[in-house]
Each structure stands twice: as C-alpha cells, then as structure tokens.
BAFI-3210 file (N, C-alpha, C; in Angstrom, 3 decimals, decimal comma, padded with zeros to 6 digits):
// residues 200
n [1|2|3|4|5|6|7|8|9|10|11|12|13|14|15|16|17|18|19|20|21|22|23|24|25|26|27|28|29|30|31|32|33|34|35|36|37|38|39|40|41|42|43|44|45|46|47|48|49|50|51|52|53|54|55|56|57|58|59|60|61|62|63|64|65|66|67|68|69|70|71|72|73|74|75|76|77|78|79|80|81|82|83|84|85|86|87|88|89|90|91|92|93|94|95|96|97|98|99|100|101|102|103|104|105|106|107|108|109|110|111|112|113|114|115|116|117|118|119|120|121|122|123|124|125|126|127|128|129|130|131|132|133|134|135|136|137|138|139|140|141|142|143|144|145|146|147|148|149|150|151|152|153|154|155|156|157|158|159|160|161|162|163|164|165|166|167|168|169|170|171|172|173|174|175|176|177|178|179|180|181|182|183|184|185|186|187|188|189|190|191|192|193|194|195|196|197|198|199|200]
n.u [136,237|135,171|133,777|131,941|130,440|129,291|127,708|125,963|124,600|123,401|121,590|120,076|119,230|116,801|114,946|115,299|114,537|111,887|110,873|110,694|113,110|114,603|115,843|114,603|111,984|111,070|111,079|109,110|106,817|106,782|106,411|103,870|102,405|103,078|102,703|104,775|106,973|105,903|106,999|106,048|105,485|104,345|102,973|100,309|099,930|102,468|105,159|107,955|111,120|110,260|109,938|107,935|105,428|105,619|105,637|103,031|101,568|102,806|103,915|106,572|109,578|112,076|115,596|116,976|115,045|114,792|115,238|118,332|120,119|121,977|121,207|119,571|118,540|118,275|115,149|111,553|108,573|105,040|101,694|098,610|095,145|093,712|095,722|096,668|098,350|101,666|103,535|106,646|109,086|111,976|115,044|117,695|121,182|122,492|120,294|117,753|116,307|113,499|112,812|112,034|113,458|112,725|109,865|107,711|105,257|103,801|102,575|103,947|106,136|108,937|110,024|109,999|106,948|106,298|103,922|100,316|098,432|095,719|094,683|092,967|093,821|097,043|097,693|099,218|100,293|099,841|097,836|098,350|097,859|097,924|097,007|096,285|096,340|098,943|098,496|096,930|098,807|100,692|099,118|099,056|101,797|103,069|105,269|107,582|111,076|112,348|111,371|110,604|110,273|109,737|110,618|108,364|106,333|105,713|105,913|108,071|108,229|110,180|110,848|112,722|114,409|116,758|118,388|116,103|115,664|114,861|112,171|110,208|108,931|110,516|112,971|113,796|114,862|117,420|118,911|120,406|119,095|115,911|113,572|111,056|109,607|107,690|106,003|104,377|102,054|101,771|099,191|098,667|098,446|099,208|101,609|103,526|105,228|107,762|109,226|111,247|114,384|117,590|120,218|123,029]
n.v [095,832|095,717|093,294|093,727|095,775|094,448|092,561|094,275|095,478|093,184|092,457|094,817|095,885|094,731|095,754|098,516|098,904|098,094|100,135|102,276|103,468|102,399|103,136|102,419|101,532|103,787|105,722|104,719|104,969|107,718|108,621|107,742|109,374|111,924|113,241|112,574|115,072|116,491|117,838|120,911|121,429|122,811|125,824|127,802|126,321|126,170|124,047|123,208|123,558|122,917|123,742|123,580|123,655|126,187|127,878|127,549|128,845|131,424|132,201|132,461|133,617|135,660|135,241|137,708|139,303|138,774|139,885|140,596|141,391|140,639|140,695|138,716|135,556|135,432|136,713|136,999|138,944|138,711|139,949|138,960|138,529|140,730|142,391|142,109|140,211|138,961|136,992|135,514|134,187|132,305|131,908|129,611|129,806|127,946|126,309|125,026|127,121|128,944|127,214|127,175|127,254|128,104|129,436|132,125|133,796|136,840|139,799|142,089|144,235|144,668|145,252|145,584|144,731|142,131|141,316|141,046|138,220|136,063|134,986|134,385|133,922|133,061|129,879|127,129|123,755|122,146|123,486|125,925|129,337|132,931|134,628|132,487|130,867|130,255|127,814|126,482|126,121|124,504|122,268|121,200|120,819|119,831|119,817|122,492|122,727|124,920|127,625|130,988|134,079|137,504|140,828|142,391|140,631|139,092|135,958|133,351|130,337|127,527|124,882|122,037|119,774|117,341|115,871|115,605|114,203|111,655|111,626|111,104|113,139|115,338|114,870|115,963|118,415|118,214|119,002|119,389|120,318|121,048|123,596|125,313|128,323|130,301|133,295|135,033|137,532|139,792|139,409|136,802|135,929|134,562|136,151|135,895|133,451|131,142|128,700|125,901|125,154|125,344|127,289|125,641]
n.w [166,066|163,296|163,450|165,518|164,370|162,170|163,529|164,863|162,695|161,548|163,528|164,049|161,540|160,402|162,226|162,025|159,344|159,476|160,931|159,232|158,577|156,644|153,516|150,973|151,637|153,006|150,970|149,255|150,861|151,252|148,629|148,173|149,807|148,930|145,801|142,922|141,531|138,606|135,710|134,068|130,675|128,642|127,402|126,732|124,409|123,319|123,174|125,167|123,667|121,094|117,964|115,988|117,344|118,472|116,222|115,299|117,320|117,894|115,532|113,051|114,306|113,408|114,029|114,339|115,410|118,033|121,408|122,533|124,867|126,684|129,342|129,988|128,588|124,942|123,773|123,262|123,350|123,997|124,029|125,657|124,580|125,735|126,569|129,224|130,194|129,801|127,684|127,605|125,562|125,661|124,049|123,718|123,200|120,544|120,255|117,993|115,439|116,480|118,512|121,845|125,040|127,522|129,159|130,076|132,068|132,967|134,670|134,770|132,842|130,693|128,189|124,548|122,946|120,697|119,387|119,752|120,884|119,971|122,433|125,357|128,073|129,269|129,821|131,414|130,539|132,761|133,947|135,181|135,939|135,934|138,950|140,541|143,800|146,267|147,505|145,586|143,517|144,820|145,178|142,649|141,977|144,271|147,160|147,195|146,184|147,142|149,182|149,582|151,331|150,881|152,090|151,621|151,985|149,766|147,984|146,839|145,014|144,185|142,014|141,007|138,765|138,227|135,468|133,587|131,283|131,593|131,462|128,762|127,160|127,595|126,559|124,144|124,719|125,734|128,064|131,296|133,661|134,834|135,708|137,670|138,522|140,720|141,458|143,991|144,988|147,856|148,511|148,080|145,369|142,229|140,379|138,500|136,559|135,595|133,597|132,545|131,048|132,507|131,223|130,001]
ca.u [135,512|134,381|132,882|130,855|129,613|128,521|126,683|124,980|123,776|122,601|120,518|119,218|118,753|115,366|114,160|115,369|113,725|110,466|110,448|110,714|114,409|115,191|115,576|113,667|110,614|110,716|110,784|107,814|105,750|106,740|105,854|102,429|101,801|103,395|102,840|106,063|106,960|105,772|107,281|105,182|106,284|103,537|102,346|099,475|100,110|103,877|105,894|109,372|112,091|109,547|109,722|106,670|104,312|105,794|105,231|101,562|101,008|103,340|104,467|108,029|110,257|113,459|116,577|117,344|113,943|114,887|115,952|119,547|120,853|122,865|120,651|118,907|118,664|117,518|113,734|110,542|107,407|103,717|100,524|097,414|094,104|093,333|096,968|096,850|099,381|102,764|104,244|108,021|109,697|113,428|115,824|119,041|122,209|122,732|119,029|117,248|115,507|112,092|112,623|112,232|113,798|112,105|108,662|107,360|104,062|103,810|101,796|104,912|106,680|110,173|110,612|109,044|106,052|106,309|102,539|099,307|097,959|094,281|094,546|092,398|094,749|098,146|097,575|100,199|099,778|099,410|096,718|098,806|097,471|098,067|095,876|096,126|096,937|100,077|097,923|096,511|100,012|101,243|098,254|099,435|103,210|103,609|106,112|108,707|112,433|112,725|110,300|111,194|109,368|110,450|110,230|107,022|105,432|105,518|106,485|108,574|108,390|111,027|110,930|113,741|114,600|117,996|118,256|114,714|115,570|114,202|110,792|110,286|108,535|111,514|114,252|114,195|115,529|118,834|119,464|120,477|118,312|114,608|113,128|109,805|109,589|106,402|106,034|103,060|101,962|101,485|097,786|098,622|098,011|100,335|101,826|104,487|105,856|108,724|109,697|112,022|115,686|118,705|121,220|124,208]
ca.v [096,906|095,272|092,231|094,357|096,507|093,467|092,005|095,333|095,611|091,975|092,461|096,003|096,257|094,467|096,648|099,848|098,917|098,010|101,415|103,259|104,090|101,765|104,099|101,998|101,561|105,170|106,420|104,259|105,562|109,159|108,880|107,508|110,535|113,123|112,861|112,989|116,311|116,300|119,144|121,541|121,568|123,482|127,080|128,368|125,520|126,104|123,015|123,516|123,024|122,389|124,864|123,437|124,149|127,633|128,539|127,531|129,805|132,789|132,460|132,370|134,814|135,656|135,412|139,111|139,975|138,470|140,857|139,946|142,464|139,970|140,735|137,421|134,849|136,081|136,501|137,745|139,171|138,766|140,223|138,147|139,241|142,035|143,067|142,066|139,228|138,939|135,731|135,679|132,942|132,443|131,078|129,309|129,730|126,586|125,625|125,226|128,335|128,852|126,306|127,960|126,385|128,638|130,227|132,903|134,644|137,831|141,008|143,179|144,294|145,442|145,202|145,820|143,634|141,805|141,396|140,452|136,911|135,906|134,038|135,126|133,795|132,139|128,794|126,073|122,408|121,613|124,289|127,102|130,628|134,062|134,810|131,333|130,992|129,358|126,493|125,860|125,694|123,367|121,105|120,656|120,445|119,283|120,707|123,031|122,540|126,162|128,583|132,207|135,217|138,781|141,812|142,900|139,482|138,298|134,626|132,648|128,885|127,004|123,434|121,698|118,356|117,042|114,824|115,413|113,411|110,393|111,785|111,110|114,379|116,382|114,452|116,807|119,642|117,906|119,879|118,611|120,803|121,679|124,360|126,081|129,338|130,974|134,465|135,393|138,849|139,733|139,016|135,384|135,717|134,315|137,315|135,543|132,132|130,866|127,323|125,437|124,564|126,249|127,268|124,935]
ca.w [165,445|162,160|163,883|166,291|163,417|161,405|164,424|165,090|161,496|161,367|164,515|164,015|160,210|160,215|163,087|161,422|158,131|159,813|161,506|158,137|158,357|155,469|152,447|149,923|152,153|153,309|149,722|148,762|151,655|150,978|147,310|148,248|150,465|148,159|144,395|142,363|140,767|137,159|135,110|133,083|129,459|127,622|127,801|125,658|123,205|122,938|123,900|125,325|122,701|119,926|117,053|115,246|118,167|118,643|114,979|115,255|118,283|117,814|114,215|112,937|114,811|112,913|115,112|114,575|116,097|119,470|122,227|123,010|125,540|127,643|130,694|130,097|127,315|123,863|124,069|122,532|124,213|123,374|124,869|125,440|123,822|126,311|126,983|130,678|130,501|128,846|127,482|127,148|125,089|125,738|123,138|124,191|122,165|120,107|119,957|116,645|115,280|116,861|119,652|123,068|126,168|128,736|128,917|131,262|132,028|134,034|134,408|134,633|131,491|130,606|126,859|123,455|122,596|119,267|118,917|120,608|120,450|120,221|123,541|126,489|129,200|129,039|130,790|131,154|130,341|134,053|134,434|135,937|135,356|136,850|139,862|141,422|145,127|146,521|147,817|144,322|142,801|145,565|144,949|141,347|141,911|145,508|147,955|146,408|146,677|147,828|149,475|150,123|151,545|150,840|153,109|151,323|152,168|148,560|148,161|145,657|145,089|143,119|141,853|140,021|138,484|137,521|134,457|133,174|130,060|131,929|131,005|127,304|126,502|127,810|125,986|123,014|125,186|125,895|129,085|132,538|134,803|134,589|136,876|137,588|139,587|140,847|142,334|144,499|145,617|149,289|148,638|147,724|143,994|141,326|139,514|137,468|136,628|134,529|133,687|131,404|131,288|132,770|130,154|130,535]
c.u [134,603|133,381|131,693|129,891|128,719|127,413|125,574|124,032|122,874|121,394|119,539|118,662|117,280|114,496|114,134|114,485|112,243|109,968|110,646|112,053|115,153|114,861|114,543|112,231|110,171|110,340|109,430|106,673|105,640|106,089|104,353|101,737|101,968|103,558|104,186|105,908|106,909|105,954|106,189|106,024|105,551|102,971|101,618|099,660|101,537|104,561|107,351|110,185|111,444|109,157|108,375|105,487|104,403|105,329|103,708|100,980|101,493|103,906|105,975|108,643|111,702|114,444|116,937|116,209|113,940|115,634|117,136|120,453|121,817|122,398|119,961|119,136|117,933|116,037|112,845|109,292|106,113|102,657|099,475|096,352|093,746|094,522|097,173|097,935|100,437|103,418|105,635|108,552|111,199|114,119|117,200|120,003|122,460|121,462|118,634|116,355|114,044|111,798|112,973|112,398|113,238|110,908|108,270|106,059|104,118|102,860|102,730|105,541|107,932|110,814|109,569|108,241|106,116|104,906|101,604|098,886|096,480|094,001|094,082|093,339|095,833|098,127|098,557|099,514|099,287|098,296|097,106|098,425|097,675|096,809|095,642|096,767|098,118|099,569|097,510|097,705|100,630|100,410|098,622|100,854|103,775|104,460|107,302|110,050|112,907|111,503|110,963|110,168|110,196|109,936|108,820|105,953|105,088|106,312|106,955|108,670|109,276|111,041|112,047|113,853|115,893|117,749|116,800|114,555|114,935|112,731|110,828|109,976|109,512|112,866|114,725|114,954|117,006|119,529|119,409|119,568|117,047|114,239|111,744|109,799|108,271|106,526|104,616|103,108|101,724|100,017|097,564|098,011|099,243|100,454|102,871|104,988|106,717|109,181|110,445|113,359|116,729|119,681|122,501|125,433]
c.v [096,411|094,201|092,789|095,094|095,553|092,877|093,028|095,439|094,406|091,982|093,616|096,364|095,944|095,404|098,045|099,924|098,865|099,304|102,570|103,963|103,459|102,633|103,654|102,053|102,989|105,935|106,010|104,923|107,058|109,435|108,627|108,721|111,800|112,735|113,331|114,278|115,986|117,661|119,614|121,736|122,299|124,773|127,658|127,624|125,424|125,054|123,433|122,821|122,456|123,538|124,780|123,971|125,658|128,390|128,600|128,629|131,227|133,143|132,310|133,688|134,770|135,900|136,870|139,914|139,694|139,584|140,128|141,002|141,946|140,101|139,418|136,707|135,640|135,722|137,350|137,799|139,230|139,109|139,156|139,048|140,602|142,785|143,116|141,085|139,257|137,571|136,066|134,305|133,174|131,416|130,845|129,233|128,265|125,792|125,870|126,459|128,077|127,879|127,069|127,030|126,869|129,481|130,928|133,662|135,582|138,966|142,194|143,132|145,148|145,375|145,398|144,569|143,377|141,907|140,863|139,114|136,769|134,842|134,824|135,124|132,799|131,086|127,690|124,719|121,755|122,444|125,506|128,372|131,719|134,178|133,637|131,616|130,035|127,941|125,759|125,351|124,485|122,108|120,421|120,097|119,785|120,312|121,198|122,667|123,754|127,051|129,797|133,307|136,488|139,712|142,339|141,808|138,746|136,997|134,074|131,160|128,457|125,480|123,161|120,184|118,196|115,867|114,562|114,587|112,049|110,436|111,976|112,441|115,524|116,029|115,391|118,051|119,444|118,840|119,172|119,073|121,524|122,446|124,950|127,027|130,095|132,121|134,869|136,765|138,680|139,397|137,575|135,143|135,550|135,483|137,050|134,125|131,912|129,422|126,946|124,898|125,623|126,135|126,648|125,846]
c.w [164,342|162,537|164,641|165,362|162,616|162,254|164,663|163,897|161,289|162,315|164,309|162,643|160,009|161,039|162,482|160,188|158,463|160,435|160,532|157,960|157,192|154,259|151,435|150,411|152,429|152,058|149,183|149,518|151,405|149,632|147,295|148,850|149,630|146,695|143,847|141,553|139,282|136,499|134,149|131,830|128,343|128,208|126,593|124,337|122,705|123,805|124,002|124,239|121,447|119,004|116,346|116,055|118,358|117,400|114,880|116,133|118,051|116,445|114,221|113,386|114,316|114,054|115,389|115,215|117,597|120,184|122,844|123,625|126,605|129,091|131,012|128,758|126,224|123,998|123,190|123,412|123,390|124,418|124,654|124,780|124,402|126,925|128,490|131,104|129,403|128,852|126,968|126,765|125,000|124,847|123,761|123,016|121,819|119,822|118,505|116,579|115,643|117,979|120,922|124,261|127,494|128,328|130,214|131,016|133,211|133,686|134,236|133,252|131,433|129,225|125,781|123,106|121,092|118,699|119,989|120,031|120,781|121,293|124,754|127,690|128,818|130,151|130,410|130,982|131,622|134,665|135,250|135,190|136,397|137,704|140,794|142,774|145,256|146,774|146,532|143,523|143,493|145,348|143,627|141,368|143,158|146,232|147,141|147,016|147,457|147,997|150,064|150,247|151,599|151,929|152,885|151,424|150,882|148,724|146,815|145,959|143,934|143,176|140,858|139,884|137,713|136,595|134,063|131,907|130,318|131,522|129,491|126,660|126,741|127,185|124,882|123,446|125,466|126,888|130,438|133,680|134,336|135,861|136,601|138,776|139,546|141,831|142,687|145,156|147,114|149,558|148,192|146,346|143,120|140,352|138,429|137,645|135,396|134,690|132,412|131,853|131,530|131,612|130,686|130,685]
res [g|g|l|m|q|a|m|f|l|r|f|f|a|p|i|l|c|s|s|l|l|c|p|a|q|g|q|d|l|l|s|a|a|e|p|p|f|i|p|d|s|v|l|a|g|i|h|l|c|d|a|a|s|a|v|v|v|i|g|a|v|p|p|d|s|l|i|d|d|r|k|d|m|p|r|v|y|f|f|n|a|d|s|t|e|i|l|t|a|y|f|h|y|g|d|g|q|g|a|y|s|e|l|r|v|t|t|a|f|s|g|p|i|r|s|g|l|p|i|k|r|f|v|s|g|r|g|i|a|l|g|m|s|e|k|e|v|r|k|i|f|g|e|p|g|h|w|g|q|r|a|d|n|s|v|d|l|t|y|s|m|r|d|p|s|a|l|g|y|l|q|r|c|n|s|p|v|y|y|a|r|f|s|f|s|d|e|d|r|l|i|g|y|r|f|g|f|e|y|p]
***
C-alpha cells in the first residue's frame, strides 16, 4: 500500500503540477487572473476604528447619543447635503469612544438623524457609491464570496476576509473577520452597502 502510493506520487506529481493541479502554481495563476480582494476601510473620510478621522467628519458623538436598541450595534445616522443618502456609523462595545467598526450607506431610513453633513455623496475609499451597477462593484472587488438573488430580483454580494490584521491599515481594529455587503435593486443599481468588522 505505502510503497505503491509513494511510487505513484513520485511519477505523477510532476505531471499533476505541470497541469495546474499543484496548489502553489494554481494559486499564482489564479491571482494573476483575479486581483486579490482589497478591503475598503474609508467612507466619506471616516477610517474604520479611527476616532480622529470620525471627529473631523461627523464631530464628537457622545456615547449616550448613540441608538442602542439591541436590534443592531449602537449607531448614529447622518444625512448627506441633499438628504438623499444616509450614513450609519456603528460602534462596537469595548471600542474607544468615537471609533466606528462598521460603516453603512443607504437610501432607506429607519432611525432618527443626528444631523446633515456638507457632503454631496458618501463615497468609499475604493470609490463605491450608491447607484453603481453590480458589474462596477465586481470590477473593484473581484468575485464575491457569496451572491444571492431575492424573489424581487434584487441582488446581494458579500465579501469577507479572515485575519485582516495582515493588512497594516486594518490592524487597529483588532477584529478577526472583515466583511463588505452590497445590495442592488432589481434595476441593477446599488441601493445600500455596509462594510467593516463583525462583532466578536
């Protein structure tokens, strides 16, 4: 048994590797064809888990001003300049005051607005903005880890990354899983996106 297996591997391993079944070579070729997923970490000038950048954009938000109804993480809402987009900043229990671990933009609304911001559109650091098509988002992020279509033909894309601390600019968040979720209308327009870190 063991001798036959060793002979098989000695003979066929070079052939298998040359035909792209060798994991290391296959990964190299795949990464050349598909750019690696690079997380988004900025929205409208607010950096994930960075209180200083948040204060510059939205001001200091006292902890007792956050909506904490246990339906989601504690959060605060802001309108853009013409009240057509809503930015939601999510605070994780245990984070430093004013550091937000998740950010979201949507046209829908389900809570009291803290204030309007003098920002025309909420655009992410990777260039994501409401109204984009699924193809435009895929061009920036690559193939999603999950794709789903609802009965009304709307579509959701989800990307995730385990151990994002390998990327220096995400180390400050000290969280094991990064995600980005995008929701598209049945007319193929981005109507909401949320990205950041899952609460441990």
